[in-house]
C-alpha positions, 0 to 999 in steps of 0.5 A, spaced: 329 335 703 333 330 701 339 333 697 343 327 695 350 324 697 355 328 701 361 328 696 366 327 701 363 323 707 358 319 703 353 320 707 346 323 705 344 330 705 338 333 708 335 340 709 329 342 713 325 349 712 319 351 713 314 354 708 309 359 708 304 360 703 297 361 702 296 357 695 299 351 693 303 354 687 306 359 691 308 353 695 312 349 690 315 356 687 319 357 694 321 349 694 323 350 687 327 356 689 330 351 696 332 346 691 335 350 686 339 354 692 342 347 695 342 343 689 340 345 682 344 348 676 348 353 679 346 352 686 351 350 692 352 343 693 356 344 700 359 338 704 359 337 712 366 334 711 371 337 716 377 341 714 381 335 714 377 331 710 377 336 705 385 337 705 385 329 705 381 329 698 385 334 695 391 330 696 389 324 694 386 328 687 393 330 687 396 324 687 392 321 681 393 328 677 400 327 678 402 332 682 409 333 684 411 328 690 415 333 694 408 337 694 404 331 695 409 329 701 409 337 704 401 337 704 401 330 707 406 333 713 402 340 713 395 335 714 398 331 719 403 335 723 399 342 723 391 342 721 389 335 724 391 337 731 389 345 731 382 346 726 382 339 723 375 338 725 372 345 723 366 344 718 369 347 712 363 350 711 363 354 717 371 355 717 372 362 717 378 367 716 378 368 723 379 361 724 385 361 720 388 368 723 388 365 730 392 358 727 397 362 724 398 367 730 398 360 735 404 357 730 408 364 729 408 364 738 409 357 738 402 355 742 400 350 737 407 347 736 413 345 740 416 351 738 414 358 734 415 357 726 418 362 721 413 366 717 416 363 711 414 356 714 406 359 716 406 361 708 407 354 706 402 351 711 397 356 708 399 354 701 396 348 702 390 350 706 389 355 700 390 350 695 385 345 698 380 350 699 380 353 692 379 346 690 373 345 694 370 352 691 372 349 684 368 342 686 362 347 689 363 344 696 364 351 699 361 357 696 368 362 697 375 361 700 376 363 707 383 363 706 383 368 701 382 373 706 386 370 712 392 375 714 399 372 712 405 374 716 410 379 713 416 375 710 422 380 710 426 379 703 433 377 705 439 380 701 441 374 696 449 371 698 451 369 691 458 366 692 464 368 689 468 366 683 474 364 688 469 360 693 466 357 687 473 354 685 475 352 692 468 348 692 470 344 686 477 343 688 475 340 694 469 336 692 473 333 686 478 331 691 473 328 696 470 324 689 471 325 682 463 324 681 462 330 686 467 335 683 464 333 676 457 334 678 459 341 682 462 343 675 456 341 671 451 345 676 456 352 675 456 351 667 449 349 666 445 353 673 441 346 673 437 344 679 440 339 684 434 333 681 435 336 674 443 335 675 442 328 678 438 325 673 442 327 667 444 321 662 449 320 657 444 320 652 442 327 654 448 329 651 450 331 644 457 333 643 456 334 635 451 339 636 454 342 642 448 341 646 445 338 653 438 336 654 435 337 661 429 333 660 428 330 667 428 331 675 430 326 680 427 326 687 427 323 693 421 321 698 420 317 704 427 314 702 425 312 695 428 315 689 424 317 683 424 320 677 419 326 674 419 331 669 422 338 670 419 343 674 414 346 670 414 340 665 419 345 661 425 341 658 430 345 655 437 345 652 443 348 654 448 350 649 455 347 651 461 352 650 468 348 647 470 348 654 464 344 657 464 339 651 471 337 652 470 337 660 464 332 658 468 328 653 474 327 658 468 325 663 466 320 658 473 317 658 474 317 665 467 313 666 469 308 661 476 307 664 473 306 671 468 301 668 473 297 664 477 296 670 471 293 674 470 289 668 463 292 666 461 297 660 458 303 661 450 303 660 448 306 653 443 311 657 447 310 664 447 317 669 453 322 667 454 322 675 454 315 678 457 311 684 457 305 680 462 303 675 456 302 669 453 308 671 446 304 671 444 308 678 444 315 679 447 319 685 443 320 691 440 327 691 439 328 699 447 326 699 449 331 694 446 337 698 449 334 704 456 333 701 456 340 699 453 343 705 459 339 709 464 341 705 462 349 705 461 348 713 466 351 717 473 346 719 472 342 725 475 335 728 469 332 725 469 336 719 477 337 717 475 339 709 470 344 711 472 350 707 469 356 711 463 359 707 457 356 710 453 362 706 455 357 700 449 351 699 448 347 693 442 352 690 447 357 691 451 355 685 444 356 681 445 363 684 452 364 681 450 361 674 444 366 673 448 373 676 454 371 672 450 370 666 447 377 667 453 381 669 456 378 663 451 381 658 446 375 657 439 378 656 434 376 662 430 372 657 436 368 655 438 367 663 430 365 664 430 360 659 437 357 661 435 356 668 428 353 666 424 359 668 417 360 665 416 368 666 421 371 661 426 373 665 422 377 671 424 372 676 431 373 674 431 380 674 427 381 681 432 376 685 439 377 681 439 384 680 442 387 686 447 381 685 449 383 679 450 391 681 455 388 686 459 384 681 459 391 676 461 395 682 467 391 684 469 390 677 468 398 676 473 398 682 478 394 679 479 398 674 479 404 678 485 401 681 489 400 675 489 407 674 496 410 675 496 415 681 496 422 678 499 427 683 496 434 685 497 440 681 
């Protein structure tokens, strides 16, 4: 029986089955049931394509639907370096949880690649496979998602190391001495809690000093050596209220940028970037260079890196953690903290992630108060 064209391979699909019936009407009923099973309304359409082909189709569809470029890049890397060399040729209709469990064990032990990978990395690979198979279920290419029954390695939660006020102050000073642009970006990271792509995408038109607001509307990314612009994570634009000190800081920074532009014989473009290595602010900084610069500053000092601060546990994203913990420790509600950071869960993530860090800060504060008490001699 002809079942139409395979949705992935484009090849004709056929099925053979022997029907035993004593009457023509009974045979017709069995034939109709067979058609319903494989091609009728609510029946399974199926595909003879391999897992690699299905993931490829998932990536192609994701690109057309505007999936984040880094998400596409991660899916492509997983397909090419993990799926194709291992279970990529397994027909997706025959893929089982055992296939996936075996792959994950091989990845953890190093049998599937040159060296073992971490449980967190295995979970990232699994997320790509599971998303592709979920899409295949939605399109009725397979009946169920075998990834839903796969056994994932356990990832032990690491205690979050949030930089201290002193460490952040040292980083700001060191970055400012290296370049005023880097110093300004790190200051903005501290007072806004924004992600690195959001910080690098900020433009002068996003500042409303009269209303005391900074608008976070977009994010920069870098994939394959190319810089692009997209919406913020989850597509949620937000506004950050500016305190007087930060508003003054931005106003003073604009004057510095105007002076730099005048010295170069140009003017700052109207929608230029707040942090730009170009005098007219027409081009943003490189997001990857931003991360590596902070990493180099925080690393231990040596001959190749004499400016190292010796705080290797601090990285660019740590400044977002710092902002969140300071807000919570200062009495700002989890929901307001989440809104400032661009979380969509109303504060649950902030509570789960930063609660212990906030407790640590409050205990240290209590210790400071206790040490201020005068000594009381025993009776």
